[in-house]
N, C-alpha and C positions, 0 to 999 in steps of 0.2 A: 504494500500500500504506500503510495507516494504522498508525502506530506507537503503542503504548500509552504514555500520558503517564508512567507510573511508570518507564519505561526511560530517561527523560531527567530527571536530577536537577540542579536549580540549586545551584551551589556558593556558599555564603555567603562573602563577603570574597574571592571568586575574582577573577582578573585575567588579563592577557595573560602573566604569568609563572607562572601556576598549572600549565600543561602542562609536562612535563619538558623540560629543555634550552633554556629561553628566559630571557633576561635583558633588562632595560630600564632606562632612566634618562632624566633630563631636567635641563636647566641653564638659567640665565639668561645668554645669550651677549651680550646688549646690543642685540638687534633691537627689543625693547620697552623701556618705561621701567623696569620692575622685575620683571615676571612671567617665569616660565620661557618660553623661546621656541625651544629646540632639544632634540629628543628622539632617542633611539637605541634600536632594538629589535634584538636579536641572538639567533640560534640557535647552539647549540654546534656544529652541523654543517650543511652545506648541506641545505636542505629543499625538498621538492616545493612548488610554488607555483601560485597562480591569481590573476588580477586582472581587474577590470572598471573601465572609465573613463567619464568624462563624455562625453555626446554633443554637447556644445558644439563648434562648429567651431573655436573658438580654444583648442585644447588647450595648456596651459602646458608650459614646457620640462621640468619634472621628470617629467611623464607620459611624454614622448617618451624620456627617458633610461631610465626604468623599463621601458618597452616594449622598448628596446634590450637592457637587461640580461637580461630574461626570455627573449628570443628566442634567446639563446646556447645554453642547454641546459635551459630550463624549471626552473631551480633558483635559489633565493635564500637568503642567510644573514643579511642585515642590512637594515634600513630606517632611513634618516636622514630626519628631518622637521624643518622649521622653520616657525614661525608668524610673524605680523606682515607678511611680504612674500610675495606669491604667486609671484613670478618668472614672471608671465604677460604676454604681449605685450611681451616684452623682447628680441626679435630674437636675433641670433647671440651677443651677449654673454650673454643669459640662458641659452642652451644651453651655452656654455662654463662658466658658473658652476655649472650643474647637474652637468655632468660633473666639474668640480673638486670638488664636494661628494662625489661618488662616489669619486673618487680619494683624497681625504683620509681617508674612512672605511676604504677598502681598506688604506691605509698604517697606520692606527691598529690595525686588527684583523689585519693581515697575511694578507689573503685576496684572491682575485682580484676585480677591479673589477666583472665582470659578475654577481657574486653579491650586488650591493647595489642596492636600490631607493631612489629619491629622491622625496620629497614636500614640497610647500610650500603654505602657505595664508596669506592676508592680502590686502593691498592690491594691486590689479592695476596694472601699468605702472611699478612701481618696481624698481630694481636691488637685488640683495642686497648687504649690507655684508659683503663676503667676508673682510675682516680679522677681523671678529667671528665669522663662521661658522667660519673656520679655527681660531681659538683655542677656540671652543666645542666643535668636534669633537675636538680634542686633549684637552680637559679633562672632557667630560661623563662622569659616573660611571654605571655600569650594573651591575645585579645581578639575581639571581633572587628578590629580595624583593618584598613587597607595596609597600614604600616606593619601590622602583625603578619599579614599575608606575605608582604614583600620580604620580611625578615626570614620567614619560612622558606620562600623560594630561593633566597640567597644561600641558606644553610645547606641545601641539598645538592649544590653544584659541585662538579669536579673540574673537568677541562672545559666546561661550557663557557662561552663568552658572554651570554646573556641569560637572564631568567626567562622562564616560560610559563605563561598563564593564559587561561581562556575562561569566558563566562557567557552563558546564554540564558535567556528567559523564555519559558513556554507557558501555556495555560492548561491546567487539568481541572475538569469540572468547573471551568470559568474562574479558577483560582490561580493567581500568578505562582509559578514554580521556577526556582533558580537552580542552575547547575554550574558549578565552578570547578576549575582544575588547575593544578600546578604540576610541572614535570621537570626532569633533568635528563640530559642525554646529549652526547656530542660525538663520542667515539665508541667503538665496539657496538655499532648499531647494525642490525640485520634482521630480516624477517624472522618471526618467532621470538621477537623482542631481543634486547641486547642490554648494554649497561645503561638502561633507562629505568627511571622510576616515575610513576605517575599516580597522583592522588586526586580523586574527584569527590566533591561533596555536593549534596543536593538536599533540599528540604522537602522533596517529594516523599509521599507515603507509598512505599513499594515493598513487596515481599522479597526476602532474600533469594528465594528460589527463582523468581522471575527476573530479579536483578542480575543474578549469576548467568542466566541464559542470555540475557540481553548483552551483557559485557562480553561474553565469549564470542557472540556473533559479530559484535561491533569491532572487537579487537582484530578479528580476521581481516577486516577491510580498512583498518586504520593503522594501528601500531605494528601489525604484522606485514604491512605493505610499505614500510620504510627501510632503507638500507643506506649506510654510509660506507662501510668497509668490509662487509661480509663476515664480521666476527660477532658471535653471540656470547654474552657474558653470563656470569654465575649468579647475579643478584637482581635481575629484572623482575619488576613487579608492578602491577596496576591494581589499585584498590579503590572501590567506590563505597562511600558511606551515604546512606539515605535515612535521615532522622525523622521524617514525617511531620516536621514543624509547619508545613504548608496547610495541613489539616484538611485534605480532600479525601475522598473515598479511596480505599487501598487499590493500588495499581497491580494488575496481573495481566497476562496475555489476553484475557477476556474483556478487559476494560475498554470502553469505546475510544479513550484517548491514549491507549497503549502505543500506537504508532507515533503519536506526537512526542511522547516521552522518549521513545527509542531514537527518534530523529534528533531530539535535543541532546541526548547523551552522545550520539554519534558526532554531532557538530562539535562538541567539546573535544572528543577524542581525536577527530581529524585535525582540528585546529592545533592541538598540542603535537600531534605526529608531524605535521608540516613544520612546526617551529623546531623540532628536534632535527629533522632532515636539513633544514636551512642552516642550522648551527653546527653542522658536521665539522669536525676538527680541521681547521685550515680552509674551510669551504668559502667560496665567494658567490655561489649561485645555488638556488633551490631548483632541482630538476624534477619536473612532473611528467610522468609518462601515462598517456591515456591510450588504452587499447579498445577498439570498437570492432563490431562485426565478428565476434568469436562465437563458437558453438555453445560454450558454457562460461559462466562467470569465473569458474575456477581456471579455465584456460586463459581467459583474459588477464586475470590477476598474475598468473604464473609468467606470462610473456612480459607483462609490465615490469615485474620484479627482476626478470632476467636482464632486461634492457637497462634499467636504472642501476642495477648492481654491477654492470660490466665496467671493469677498470678502463678499457679502451674507449668506451662511450664517455665515461666520466672525464677522462683526460682530454678528449676531443672537445667537450663542452668547455673545459677550463681554457683550452687553447683557442676557443672561438672558431673552431673548424667544423663546418657542416659536413662531416664525413659520414654519410649515410651508410657506407659499407660496413661500418662497425655495428650499426643498428641491425642491419640485415644479418650479420654474423651472429649477433646475440639472439635474434629471433630463431635462427636456424638450429641452434643447439638446445632449444627447449624440448621437453618431452611431449609437447602438444602437437597435434596434427595441423599443419599449415600448408596452404597451396601457394607457393611462391609467385605464380603468375597472376594471382588475384590480390596481392598485397600492395597497399599504398602507404607511403611514409611522408609525414610532414614535420618540418622544424618550424614551430610557430605557424605563420600563415603560408609558408613556402612548401610547395610540393616538390619533394626530392626524387621520389622513386614511385613507379606505378606499373602494375602488370608485367613485372619482370624486366622493366626498362628504365634506365636513368632518364630523368626529366630535366628540361632546360630551366635553370633558375640562376639568379644572380648570386654568385659566391660572396660578393661584397655585401649585398643586402642581408644574406643569411648570417654572415659573420657579425654584422652590426646587430642583428637580432640577438645573437648569442652573448652580447655584452650586457643584456638585461640581467637583473638579479633573480628573476623568476623565468625559467626556460621551460617550455612545454614541447614535448615530442609526442606526436599522435600517430598511431599505427592503425590502419583500417584493414581488417583481414578479409572482409567480404565473404565470411563463411557462416554467419549466423546473426543473432540479435543481441548477444550478451556483451557487456562492457566491464572494464576493470581499470583500476588506477594504482599507481605506486609512486612513491616520492623518495628522492635521494639528493645528492649534491655532487658537485664536481670534485675531482681529486687533484690536490695541489702539492707543491713542494712543502708547504707549511705543515701538511698532515704528517709527512715523514719527520720533520723537525720536532713536532709536538710529541710523537710517539717514540722517537728515538731517545728522548730524555725524560719520559714520563715519571720514572722513579727517582730522578735526580732533580 
């Protein structure tokens, strides 16, 4: 069911604290040299929740603790996040430290431990500095203000160059409902998530079961459709909290406004996903690949991901070279069925290739188009009605410099 765009309104200066009943904050606890490195997100009451996690086999300790928390009764009330140290591949001590973080937050907020999720991001294989974590949790300020939200956004960053947030408003039963989000991610970004964390809040009244199904479906077409460098990390997590403070009838798949809620949640996730792709380490351009005319949506998504993840396509975009041969090559080694003589390729408005034949176009004009900060590549397969999208970035010299010295 398609939802009219006017039913989903972007909220200027909105954040994770824009929905009713949410507070956030961040502090410099001393895990990093000077930047904020510990964040806290709190709901005024237990909230329905949903979460998806990295598919990396080496899941970090915080993910396991969060899964344990949610399993208790499908409710969460707070999320604590640290940057600088991932607490991944740290054995039993890492698990104990993650549980200690949960316990310290429970004590601070005077709530049950199973209502708290834990997240970490940073260097793999290092132990948390628990004395600094304990002090930070005791002192981190949190509020329902935009300043509190910004402090939280800053505290979760690693190699990111900018904070990432999104906020949209919809109506359920004629009642305004707000959905806000914050995310981090810049490198180790690949489909099936990567070193990215995303936290989404809403005052919608929705069951945890329905929320989980919605998040899973939406993740597949948003966060799982971005790639920066082909690496998937150990700590990826997306969590949604819905505390019901909008006070409308409970949302499930049977509710007449269910499609509106899903569209609003997808708008937030897609907005955050694009911001992550745009902020790829060393990136200068956001690359959006649109595939049309596929037999299935799965085929369209797979081809879009293949193109946007190709190192040769990414470097061509960086070099502002409309080298459609690299796009053809990327399409050609997907596992989906493609009829080469029916494919058309566009770089922005310029038709580069169609029906197995190069097309006449201005190299100069196409190169000028590639100077834009947002570049769109469109592929028309002419094999069906399905569509798909993926997002990524160009590959630059700066990416190598950043990752060559990440631990130093």
